[in-house]
C-alpha positions in Angstrom: 0.0 0.0 0.0 1.6 3.2 -1.1 0.7 6.8 -0.3 1.1 9.7 -2.8 1.9 13.1 -1.2 2.3 16.3 -3.1 5.3 17.9 -1.4 4.2 21.3 -2.5 1.0 20.9 -0.5 2.7 20.1 2.8 2.1 22.9 5.3 4.0 23.5 8.5 2.0 25.1 11.3 3.5 27.6 13.8 4.0 24.8 16.3 5.9 22.7 13.8 3.1 20.3 12.9 3.2 19.0 9.3 -0.2 19.0 7.5 -1.0 17.6 4.1 -3.6 15.8 2.0 -2.2 12.4 0.9 -3.7 9.9 -1.5 -3.7 6.5 0.3 -3.3 3.5 -1.9 -3.6 5.7 -5.0 -7.3 6.1 -4.3 -8.3 7.5 -0.9 -7.6 11.1 -0.1 -6.9 11.8 3.6 -5.9 14.8 5.7 -2.7 13.9 7.5 -1.4 15.9 10.5 1.9 14.9 12.1 3.7 16.2 15.2 6.7 18.4 14.8 9.6 16.7 13.1 11.6 16.5 16.3 8.7 14.8 18.1 8.3 11.2 16.9 4.6 10.1 17.1 3.5 7.8 19.9 1.2 6.0 17.5 -1.3 6.6 14.7 -5.0 7.6 15.0 -7.6 7.3 12.3 -10.0 10.2 12.7 -13.5 9.7 11.2 -15.5 12.8 10.4 -19.1 13.6 11.2 -21.8 13.9 8.5 -20.4 17.2 7.4 -17.1 15.8 6.1 -13.6 17.3 6.5 -14.5 20.6 8.2 -12.2 23.1 9.9 -13.4 21.5 13.2 -12.3 18.0 12.1 -8.9 19.4 11.0 -8.6 21.1 14.4 -9.2 17.7 16.1 -6.4 16.2 14.0 -4.2 19.1 15.1 -5.0 18.5 18.8 -4.1 14.9 18.4 -0.8 15.8 16.8 -0.2 18.2 19.6 -0.7 15.3 22.0 1.9 13.2 20.1 -0.2 11.3 17.6 0.0 10.9 13.8 -3.6 11.7 12.7 -5.1 10.4 9.5 -8.6 11.5 8.5 -10.0 9.8 5.4 -12.3 11.9 3.1 -15.2 9.5 3.0 -17.1 11.6 0.4 -14.3 11.3 -2.1 -16.4 9.1 -4.4 -18.9 12.0 -4.6 -16.1 14.4 -5.5 -15.9 16.6 -2.4 -14.4 16.6 1.1 -16.8 18.8 3.0 -20.6 19.1 2.5 -21.6 22.6 1.4 -21.9 24.5 4.7 -24.8 26.6 3.4 -26.9 23.5 3.3 -26.7 23.0 7.0 -27.3 19.8 8.9 -30.2 18.5 6.7 -27.9 18.5 3.7 -25.1 16.8 5.6 -27.5 14.0 6.8 -28.7 13.5 3.2 -25.2 13.2 2.0 -24.4 10.7 4.7 -27.0 8.5 3.2 -25.0 8.2 0.0 -22.2 6.3 1.8 -22.1 2.5 2.0 -20.7 0.2 4.6 -18.2 -1.6 2.2 -16.9 1.7 0.8 -16.3 3.1 4.3 -14.6 -0.1 5.4 -12.3 0.1 2.4 -11.3 3.7 3.2 -10.6 2.9 6.8 -8.5 -0.1 5.8 -6.5 2.1 3.4 -5.7 4.3 6.5 -4.6 1.2 8.5 -2.4 0.1 5.6 -0.9 3.6 5.4 -0.1 3.7 9.1 1.4 0.2 9.0 3.5 1.3 6.1 4.8 4.1 8.3 5.7 1.8 11.1 2.5 1.8 13.2 1.1 -1.7 13.4 -2.4 -2.5 14.7 -1.3 -2.5 18.3 0.0 1.1 17.9 -3.1 2.4 16.0 -6.4 3.8 17.3 -9.6 5.0 15.7 -11.8 7.8 16.9 -15.0 9.2 15.3 -17.7 11.8 15.7 -21.4 11.3 15.0 -21.5 8.9 12.1 -17.7 8.7 12.5 -18.4 7.3 16.0 -20.5 4.6 14.4 -17.6 3.8 12.1 -15.2 3.7 14.9 -17.1 1.1 16.8 -17.6 -0.9 13.6 -13.9 -0.8 12.9 -13.1 -1.9 16.5 -15.2 -5.0 15.8 -13.6 -5.7 12.5 -10.0 -5.2 13.6 -7.9 -5.8 16.7 -6.3 -2.5 17.4 -4.9 -0.5 20.3 -8.0 1.6 21.1 -11.2 3.0 19.7 -13.3 6.0 20.8 -16.8 6.9 19.7 -18.2 10.4 20.2 -22.1 10.0 20.1 -22.0 7.3 17.4 -25.5 6.6 16.2 -27.2 3.7 14.4 -27.5 1.9 17.7 -30.8 0.2 17.1 -31.3 0.9 13.4 -28.2 0.9 11.1 -27.3 4.0 9.1 -26.2 2.1 6.0 -27.5 -0.9 4.1 -25.5 -4.0 4.8 -24.4 -2.8 8.2 -25.7 -4.2 11.5 -26.8 -1.9 14.3 -24.2 -1.1 16.9 -26.0 -3.0 19.6 -25.5 -6.2 17.5 -21.8 -5.3 16.7 -20.7 -4.4 20.2 -20.5 -7.9 21.7 -17.9 -8.7 19.0 -15.6 -5.8 19.8 -11.9 -6.8 19.3 -10.5 -3.4 20.3 -10.8 -1.6 23.7 -13.6 0.8 23.2 -14.7 4.1 24.9 -18.1 5.6 24.2 -18.9 9.3 24.9 -22.5 10.3 24.8 -24.8 13.1 25.8 -27.8 12.4 28.1 -29.9 14.9 26.1 -29.1 13.6 22.6 -32.2 14.0 20.5 -30.9 11.4 18.0 -29.8 8.7 20.4 -32.1 7.9 23.3 -30.9 7.2 26.8 -32.4 3.7 26.5 -30.3 3.0 23.4 -27.2 4.2 25.2 -27.8 1.9 28.1 -28.5 -1.1 25.8 -25.2 -0.3 23.9 -23.3 -0.1 27.2 -24.7 -3.5 28.2 -23.8 -5.0 24.8 -20.3 -3.7 24.9 -19.6 -5.1 28.3 -20.2 -8.6 26.9 -17.2 -8.3 24.6 -13.8 -9.8 25.3 -12.1 -6.4 25.6 -12.1 -3.4 28.0 -15.0 -1.0 27.4 -16.3 2.1 29.0 -19.3 4.4 28.2 -19.6 7.9 29.7 -22.9 9.9 29.6 -22.8 13.6 30.1 -25.8 15.3 31.7 -27.0 18.5 30.0 -25.2 17.6 26.8 -26.8 16.6 23.5 -25.6 15.4 20.1 -22.3 16.9 18.8 -21.5 18.4 22.2 -17.8 18.4 21.3 -18.3 20.5 18.1 -16.8 23.8 19.3 -17.7 25.3 15.9 -21.4 25.0 16.6 -22.4 27.2 19.5 -25.9 25.9 19.7 -24.7 22.4 20.6 -21.3 22.8 22.0 -21.0 22.1 25.7 -17.5 23.2 26.9 -17.4 21.3 30.2 -18.5 18.0 28.7 -16.2 18.5 25.7 -13.2 19.1 27.9 -13.8 16.1 30.0 -14.5 13.9 27.0 -11.3 15.0 25.3 -9.3 14.4 28.5 -10.8 10.9 28.7 -10.0 10.3 25.0 -6.3 11.1 25.4 -6.1 9.0 28.5 -7.8 6.1 26.9 -5.5 6.2 23.9 -2.4 6.3 26.1 -3.5 3.6 28.4 -4.6 1.2 25.7 -2.2 1.8 22.7 1.1 -0.1 23.0 4.2 2.2 23.1 6.8 2.0 20.4 
């Protein structure tokens, strides 16, 4: 598995992070953010976007991971439709409609391209994690059931009882088969995922053979970590969830 990178498109941030868009396996575009050159990554993290695609928010999440010592790789799941980010003017309804054009096999292929890219760069499965937001949280749990990796984190991943995409099982059916330690982060007031679904998912995950944890934040709804959306952002919950995310990654992913 090779990765094509246009050297002229590599950007260096003020803190020394290297950012670029690479083509993984000659087919899958991905935003890649690496720690400063003098700070070797602890491991690799696949970052799966929400229904809006590769937004400035998602890129900022990759930068935060790089700041914490991780090589972040975010696949552009809408690349088959010819764009990276859903048109912002269309709002959330447009993003949800676009999400419906994805398929389970195509998503899995893109995630697997990221895994191959990280392995090619010296990060085997035990040194690799996956995190995702909204539909990306759903993908993160599904990936954690398909692969044995270091860690997985799902921020308010839906499709708990009814799957998002044809050919995919609901998360409550997938969770018992988890092969990767999994952390779920959900809002108690999520209008898209009921508290009952969250508790059923928690119970299903605990039957797996790997460590799991699921945290529910009172007063937080869907997308509470999205600091680019004032109407849903909940700073206290977001800070705690991010702290738990970094701790989960460090505690579960094998050091180099």
